[in-house]
Each structure stands twice: as C-alpha cells, then as structure tokens.
C-alpha positions in Angstrom: -12.4 51.6 68.9 -15.3 49.6 68.0 -13.9 47.1 65.5 -17.3 47.4 63.0 -16.6 51.0 63.3 -12.4 49.8 62.0 -13.6 47.7 59.6 -16.0 50.7 57.8 -13.2 53.1 57.9 -10.8 50.8 56.0 -12.7 49.6 53.2 -13.9 53.5 53.0 -10.6 55.2 52.9 -9.3 51.9 50.7 -12.3 52.6 47.9 -11.6 56.6 48.1 -8.0 55.9 47.8 -8.4 54.9 43.7 -8.4 58.2 42.7 -5.3 59.2 44.4 -3.7 55.5 43.4 -4.4 56.6 39.5 -3.1 60.3 39.5 0.0 61.1 38.0 3.7 59.2 39.0 6.4 61.0 38.5 6.8 60.4 42.6 6.9 57.1 42.7 9.9 55.9 44.6 12.0 53.1 42.1 9.9 49.9 41.7 11.9 47.0 43.5 11.1 44.9 40.3 8.0 42.7 42.4 5.6 40.5 40.3 3.3 42.4 42.4 4.2 45.7 41.2 1.7 45.8 38.5 -0.8 46.0 40.4 0.1 47.8 42.9 3.7 49.6 43.8 4.9 51.0 46.2 4.2 54.4 46.1 0.7 53.2 45.6 0.9 51.2 49.2 2.8 54.3 50.9 -0.6 56.5 49.5 -3.3 54.1 50.4 -1.9 53.2 54.1 -1.2 57.2 54.6 -4.7 57.7 53.7 -6.1 55.4 56.1 -3.3 56.4 58.9 -5.0 59.9 58.3 -8.6 58.1 58.6 -7.7 56.5 62.2 -5.9 60.0 63.9 -8.9 62.1 62.6 -11.0 59.5 64.6 -9.0 60.1 67.6 -7.6 56.7 67.5 -4.0 57.0 67.8 -2.1 57.7 70.8 -0.5 61.4 70.5 1.5 60.4 73.1 5.4 61.6 72.5 6.6 59.2 74.8 4.9 56.9 73.8 5.8 57.5 70.1 8.7 57.7 70.3 9.1 54.0 72.8 7.8 52.0 69.6 9.1 54.0 66.9 12.7 53.1 68.5 12.1 49.8 68.6 10.2 49.1 65.5 13.4 51.1 63.5 15.9 49.0 65.4 14.4 46.1 64.2 13.5 47.4 60.4 17.5 48.6 60.2 17.9 44.7 59.2 15.1 44.3 57.0 17.7 45.3 53.9 14.8 47.4 52.4 16.5 51.2 51.5 13.3 51.7 49.4 10.9 51.0 52.2 9.7 53.5 54.8 8.3 52.7 58.0 6.1 54.6 60.3 5.3 52.8 63.9 2.7 53.8 65.9 -0.6 52.9 69.1 -3.9 52.6 68.5 -6.3 53.5 71.4 -7.6 50.3 71.7 -7.3 47.6 74.7 -7.5 44.5 72.1 -4.4 42.5 71.8 -3.4 43.2 68.0 -1.0 44.4 66.2 -1.2 45.1 61.9 0.5 46.0 58.8 -0.7 48.8 56.6 0.5 49.7 53.3 3.1 51.2 53.1 5.2 50.3 55.9 3.0 51.5 58.7 2.3 49.5 61.8 0.1 49.6 64.5 -0.1 48.5 68.1 -2.6 48.4 70.1 -2.4 50.0 73.3 -3.9 46.1 74.6 -1.2 44.1 73.4 2.0 45.9 74.6 0.5 46.1 78.3 -0.1 42.3 77.5 3.3 41.5 76.7 5.7 40.4 79.1 8.9 41.2 77.7 10.6 43.5 75.2 11.6 40.5 72.8 8.0 39.6 72.4 6.6 42.8 71.8 9.8 43.5 69.0 8.5 39.9 68.0 5.6 41.0 67.3 6.9 43.9 65.8 9.4 42.2 62.9 6.8 39.9 62.0 4.4 42.9 60.9 7.4 44.5 59.4 8.4 41.3 57.5 4.6 41.7 56.3 5.4 44.9 54.7 9.7 43.6 53.4 8.0 40.7 51.4 5.0 42.4 50.1 1.9 40.5 51.4 -0.6 42.7 50.5 0.3 43.2 46.7 1.3 39.8 46.4 -2.5 38.8 47.7 -3.6 41.4 45.4 -1.9 40.3 42.4 -2.7 36.7 43.4 -6.6 37.2 42.9 -4.8 38.7 38.8 -6.7 42.2 39.2 -5.3 45.0 36.9 -8.5 47.5 38.3 -7.3 49.4 41.0 -10.8 49.9 42.4 -11.3 46.6 41.9 -8.1 45.5 44.0 -8.8 48.4 46.2 -12.2 47.0 47.9 -10.1 43.5 47.7 -6.8 44.7 49.6 -9.9 46.6 52.4 -11.6 43.1 52.9 -7.4 41.6 53.3 -7.1 44.6 55.9 -10.5 44.2 57.9 -9.1 40.7 58.7 -5.3 41.2 59.2 -6.3 43.9 61.5 -9.4 43.8 63.7 -9.5 40.5 64.7 -13.4 41.1 64.4 -16.7 38.3 64.6 -16.3 35.7 62.0 -19.8 37.2 60.6 -19.0 40.6 60.6 -15.1 39.8 58.9 -17.5 37.0 56.2 -20.2 40.5 55.5 -16.8 42.1 54.8 -15.1 39.9 52.6 -18.4 39.3 50.9 -18.4 43.1 50.0 -15.0 42.7 48.7 -16.0 39.8 46.7 -19.5 41.6 45.0 -16.7 44.3 43.6 -14.0 42.0 42.0 -15.7 38.5 41.8 -13.2 36.8 44.0 -13.1 34.4 47.2 -9.0 34.1 47.8 -8.9 37.6 49.4 -7.6 36.8 53.4 -3.1 36.8 54.1 -2.8 32.9 53.4 -1.1 30.7 55.4 2.3 30.4 53.6 2.6 33.6 54.0 2.3 33.8 57.5 4.9 31.1 57.8 6.5 33.7 56.0 6.9 36.3 58.2 7.2 34.1 61.0 10.9 32.7 59.7 11.9 36.2 58.0 10.8 38.6 61.6 12.3 35.6 63.9 15.3 36.5 61.5 15.0 40.7 61.2 14.7 40.0 65.3 17.5 38.0 66.5 19.5 40.1 64.0 18.3 43.2 65.8 19.3 42.0 69.9 16.5 40.8 70.5 15.1 37.2 71.9 14.0 35.2 68.0 11.5 33.5 71.1 10.3 36.6 72.0 7.7 35.7 69.0 6.8 31.8 69.7 6.7 32.9 73.2 4.0 35.5 72.2 2.0 33.5 70.1 1.7 30.9 72.7 0.4 33.1 75.3 -2.7 34.5 73.3 -3.7 31.2 72.3 -3.6 30.1 75.9 -5.9 33.6 76.7 -8.4 33.0 73.6 -8.9 28.8 74.2 -11.9 28.3 72.5 -13.4 31.7 71.7 -11.9 31.3 68.2 -12.9 28.1 66.8 -15.9 28.9 64.8 -13.9 31.4 62.6 -12.8 29.1 59.2 -9.4 28.9 59.4 -9.0 29.9 55.8 -9.4 33.2 57.6 -7.4 33.3 60.6 -4.9 36.0 60.3 -2.8 34.2 62.9 -2.6 30.5 62.2 -2.3 28.2 64.5 0.2 28.9 67.3 2.0 25.1 67.7 3.3 25.9 63.7 5.2 29.0 65.5 7.3 27.3 68.0 9.6 25.5 65.4 12.2 28.1 65.5 15.5 26.7 65.8 17.4 30.1 66.2 19.9 30.6 68.8 18.6 32.1 72.3 20.9 34.9 73.0 20.5 36.4 76.8 18.8 40.1 76.7 17.8 42.5 79.4 15.1 44.6 78.2 15.2 48.8 78.3 13.2 50.6 81.3 11.9 52.6 78.6 9.8 49.2 77.6 8.3 48.6 81.7 7.8 52.5 82.0 5.6 52.5 78.6 4.3 50.0 79.6 2.4 51.4 82.5 2.0 54.8 81.3 0.0 53.2 78.1 -1.7 51.1 81.2 -2.9 54.1 83.1 -3.9 55.8 80.0 -6.3 53.2 78.5 -8.4 53.0 82.2 -12.0 54.2 82.0 -12.3 57.3 83.5 -14.4 56.4 86.7 -11.4 54.5 87.3 -10.2 55.5 91.4 -6.8 56.5 90.4 -5.8 58.1 93.8 -6.0 54.1 94.8 -5.0 52.2 91.8 -1.4 51.4 93.0 -1.6 51.3 97.0 0.4 49.8 98.9 -0.4 46.6 98.9 1.0 44.7 96.3 -0.9 42.6 93.3 -0.3 41.1 90.8 -1.6 42.6 87.9 0.8 45.7 89.0 4.7 45.5 88.7 7.0 46.0 91.0 9.9 48.6 92.2 10.6 51.7 90.1 8.1 51.2 87.2 5.5 50.8 90.2 6.7 54.5 91.4 6.2 55.5 88.0 3.0 54.4 87.1 1.4 55.2 90.9 2.8 58.9 89.9 1.4 58.9 86.5 -2.2 57.5 88.4 -2.1 60.7 90.4 -0.9 63.0 88.1 -4.3 61.8 86.0 -6.6 62.1 89.2 -5.6 65.5 89.7 -6.0 67.0 92.9 -3.6 69.0 95.0 -2.6 66.1 96.9 -2.3 63.8 94.6 0.3 66.3 92.9 2.3 67.1 95.4 2.9 62.4 96.7 3.4 62.2 92.2 6.0 65.4 92.6 7.9 63.5 95.3 7.5 60.0 93.4 8.9 61.2 90.5 11.5 63.8 92.0 13.3 60.2 93.8 13.1 58.4 90.6 14.8 61.5 88.8 17.7 62.2 91.2 18.2 58.6 91.3 18.2 57.7 87.9 19.0 60.7 85.7 19.7 59.1 82.5 15.7 58.1 82.1 13.9 60.8 79.7 10.8 59.6 81.2 11.6 60.6 84.4 11.9 64.0 83.8 9.3 64.4 81.2 6.6 63.2 83.9 7.8 65.1 86.9 8.3 68.4 84.7 4.6 67.8 83.8 3.3 67.2 87.5 5.2 70.5 88.7 3.2 72.4 86.1 -0.1 70.4 87.0 0.9 71.5 90.7 0.8 74.8 89.6 4.9 75.2 90.4 5.6 76.7 86.8 8.9 77.8 87.3 10.0 74.1 89.0 8.9 72.9 85.9 11.3 74.8 83.7 13.8 74.2 86.0 13.0 70.3 85.7 12.9 70.6 81.8 15.6 72.9 81.4 18.1 70.4 82.6 16.5 67.5 80.9 17.2 69.6 78.0 20.5 70.0 78.7 21.6 66.1 79.2 19.3 65.2 76.4 19.8 68.0 73.5 17.2 67.7 70.8 15.2 64.3 72.7 11.8 64.6 71.3 9.6 64.0 74.1 11.5 66.6 76.6 11.5 69.5 74.4 8.1 68.7 73.5 7.2 68.9 77.1 9.5 71.7 77.8 7.9 73.8 75.3 4.6 73.4 76.4 6.0 74.7 79.6 7.3 77.6 77.8 3.8 78.3 76.3 1.8 77.8 79.6 4.5 80.4 81.6 3.9 83.2 78.0 7.8 82.3 76.6 5.6 81.2 73.2 8.7 82.8 71.1 10.9 80.5 73.3 9.1 77.8 72.8 8.9 78.3 69.0 13.1 78.7 69.0 13.7 75.3 70.7 10.6 74.0 68.5 12.8 75.4 65.9 15.3 73.8 66.5 14.0 70.3 67.2 12.3 69.8 64.0 15.0 71.6 61.9 16.5 68.2 63.0 14.3 65.5 63.7 10.9 64.9 61.5 7.7 65.8 63.3 5.0 63.2 62.9 1.3 65.6 62.6 0.6 65.8 65.6 3.4 68.1 66.4 4.0 69.9 63.1 0.2 71.2 64.2 1.6 72.2 67.9 4.6 74.2 66.4 2.4 75.2 64.0 0.6 77.0 67.2 3.7 77.7 68.8 4.6 80.0 66.0 1.6 82.2 65.2 1.3 83.0 69.3 4.8 83.4 68.7 4.1 86.1 66.0 5.8 83.5 63.6 2.5 83.7 60.9 4.9 82.4 58.4 5.9 80.0 59.7 3.1 79.3 61.3 1.7 78.6 57.2 4.2 77.2 57.3 4.4 74.0 59.4 0.4 73.7 59.0 1.3 73.5 55.2 3.6 70.1 56.2 1.0 68.3 58.5 -1.2 68.4 55.1 1.9 67.2 53.3 2.0 64.5 55.6 -2.1 63.5 55.6 -1.5 63.6 51.7 -3.0 66.4 51.2 -0.9 68.4 48.7 -3.4 70.8 47.1 -4.3 72.6 50.7 -0.1 72.3 51.4 0.4 74.7 48.4 -2.1 77.3 49.9 -1.3 77.1 53.2 2.7 78.0 51.3 0.4 80.2 49.3 -0.6 82.3 52.0 3.0 81.9 54.1 4.3 83.8 51.3 1.5 86.4 51.2 3.0 87.3 55.0 3.9 91.1 55.3 7.9 91.1 56.6 9.4 87.8 55.6 13.0 87.3 55.7 14.6 86.6 52.3 15.3 82.5 54.1 11.9 82.2 54.6 10.3 83.7 50.9 13.6 81.0 49.2 12.0 78.6 51.5 8.3 78.5 50.8 8.8 79.2 47.5 11.0 76.2 46.8 8.9 74.0 48.6 5.8 75.1 46.7 7.9 73.9 43.6 8.4 70.9 45.2 5.1 69.8 46.0 3.8 70.7 42.1 5.2 68.5 40.9 3.1 65.4 42.6 0.1 67.5 41.0 -1.6 66.2 38.2 -0.5 68.3 35.2 -3.5 70.4 34.7 -3.1 71.2 38.6 0.6 71.5 38.2 0.0 73.7 35.2 -2.3 76.3 37.7 0.8 76.4 40.6 3.3 77.7 38.3 0.8 80.0 37.0 1.9 82.3 40.6 0.9 82.1 43.9 -2.6 84.3 44.7 -3.6 85.2 48.3 -6.7 84.4 48.7 -8.8 84.4 51.4 -8.8 81.0 53.6 -9.1 81.9 57.4 -10.0 78.2 58.3 -7.4 76.7 56.9 -4.7 78.3 58.8 -3.0 77.7 61.5 -4.2 79.9 64.4 
C-alpha cells in the first residue's frame, strides 16, 4: 500500500480511538503493574490496535487467505507461547505490501508485509522478525514510550502513539516521517516520540531468547537484519539516526546464543511461493512465470511445482488449469501429509469445472485433517458452489464452534448460514464480526435481530440472549441501561448477513 496512506490511516485511527479508550473500563484485562499502565492500560492498547487493524482490513490491505493466515498465526503463536505473558493476546497477519517490513501494533497485533516473508531465506529469519516484534509487545515499548513522554491526556498520548507507530510500521522517507512527527509534536509539545535504541536492543535480546526457546535458530534474526542492511545500502543514510526504528545491524550480530540445527517446515517454502504469486501485478504472464528454465529468483523441486500450479490457476485458461490439476495431483499423491497441496488441488479442480472431483479431494483432506481451517473453508466453498449450503453451514459450524474464526471467516459463515436458511445464526455470526471490529452496539443490534427471527430453538435463544448480556457489560452505563430495558426489532436490512 502507499506508505503515506498507511501513515494517515494510523494517525486518524489513533486520534479517533481516544473516546473509546476513555469508556467504562469494567472489561479491562488485569493491570500487569507496569508504570506504563498509568498512561495506557493493556486493555487500552488492545482497543487501539484492534481499531487500526480494522481500518487496514476495511481498506483491503490485509491478506485474507486461509492458508496464509493459518501459517503466520502458527509460527507466531509458537514463539509467543514462550513469552510468559498470559494476559497478552497475540494476533498475526500479513499485509499486502511488497516492502520489506514488519510492525507491532498496540495490543499484540503483529503485521508482516508480504514482501518481508518472500525476502527471507529460511524460516528462522521470518521467526526472528516475529520474535523481535513480540518482544516489543511483551516489554510494552509503545506504552512505555508514551509514559516516558509524561502525558496523562489520552488525546495527546494517542497522537504521539500514532507517530511512534508510523515510524515503527512504514519505513517512509525521512521528510514524510518528520512531517507526521511534527503533527504529533504540535499536539503534544514533546520531541522524544520514537522507539529508543534501548528499546530496540531490548527487543533484540528478549526476542532472541524467545526464538531459541521456540526451537528456531536465534541467528535468524541478526542474519535477516544484516540482509536488510546489505539491500538498503546507503538509501537510508539521510534518515536521522534517532528516527531509525531498526538501528545499524552490527549491534545485532553479537548474539552469543547456541546455534541448533534447524530445518524449515515445508509450509514455509510453500507459503512463500503462494505470496510471491499473489503479489505479482495483474499483467504478469502467469502462464510462463515458472516455465522450464531454472532461475535464481525461483525455487526448485516441489516448491517450484506448487508455485507454477498457483500461477497457472491465476492464468485461468483451460489448458493452464488442466496442467495445474496434474501438478497438484502428483504433489498430493506423493505428500498426502501437506494440507496446502490438497486445498490447492481442490480449488484447481473447482476452477476447471470438476466440482465432483473437488468435493472428493477436499472430503478426503478433511478426513486426514479434521477441523483444519483452510481445508474446511475450501470444502465449504466447493459445497456452496455445488448448491449444498446446508452442508457447508454444518461443516463450518463444527469448525468455528471449536476454532475461533477470523473476522473474514465470521462474515463468510454468516453468508453461508443465510444461504442455508438459518437467519438466526447468520445474524449471530455477523454480530461476532462486529465484535472483532470493536463495534459492540452494532453487534448487539445484530443479536436483537437474531432474537426476532421466527422459529428459533431454545438453545439459540439462550445463546443470543446470553451474548447480549455479556456484550452489554462493556457498554458505557447509559447505553447499557437501554440494552437491559429489553430487545426491540428494528428494521435494519443493511446490517444483516444476506
């Protein structure tokens, strides 16, 4: 995405977030006791980060791909499990941006640009970047930076926090970054607003410990930062040293942790190829992208075959799809333990018009990998295409009653439920979609519409009522009182799932 647009989005979201932050705090997570919490609590951070992520999602800047989401969340969660922060929630996501960058938002939301993932040479390099950003969150560097500035007014703190995040997320040119910082200074009258070098060094040290404990090569972090320095050359020489979110990498290469022998997961190389094809411009000749000739920019072996199959699927002509089905059939037969081969094969068969073949492939995969999110979602998509909305609703309910959905997945199951004729569940999952975006009143309105649907069973009625009661506790007192007064049945056709 254009970097200046992200900067504007962040600044606007932060300033717009302040009224919500000042709301009733009965739902706050326990205070961890840091002095930073006197300025911005853990719960405040979560609300702010969720609002920024919502803005990114609504502007189409997030990769909404079940396979990619599953992978990045699994790697990030593996590292975060060693962070010893039981009260901290972590959400990992990929941004549609070819720039090499990653960032931590308040509240444990950690973004990785697609360009960074495709630029890494091995999984430990990717894990190293995630570990560094996780450490920024666990050490509460954002809140500490605000606290150190000595601000008690949340509006001023939000402006400063926005400027910090601009520096931490965009890697924009010096003049644009300085302009954003100046805007924050004019509101907060304070010059020290960036991540300090001390914070960066702390994130390195703590992050490498997380990395080693999670079984990755701790040298993956300094190795990748060294790669970044080599690629950038003197391009960043004009940026003031104080404003560099990642200081010169020679300071990072002095790690003294033991170096284990680590093998990349096959998912790492396949997801890298998946993102590589997704990020290419539409006018790319996908039919010839991987070709037969070897290239230093492309992988060899099964990763190359997978990448070529994906490129052929994007090309979309009959011959390309037939070749993609052949490549993926061979890969899935030789490596039935790899879910990415099954989901890609099912989608290629569906795209080529072989709906029955797609159903067989994905039914078989679901038997091998019960409640796997990408497999189940792709199976539901094929069921919907074949007119079996009821069965699609059933398999998605089984999945998301056990695995929390992403916002995009919550919205999708709402559409499936609506197509299956279960209007009550459609409203319920649209309510959950709004909850994930922090829109509690809209979520409650959807639940009240659900309660007005004729023919609800008692389980549904109790579920919807209990959720209204739960969400109402997080509303300010005046609005909460209105909710307790009783449900109504407003006409709201625009906010439903259908």
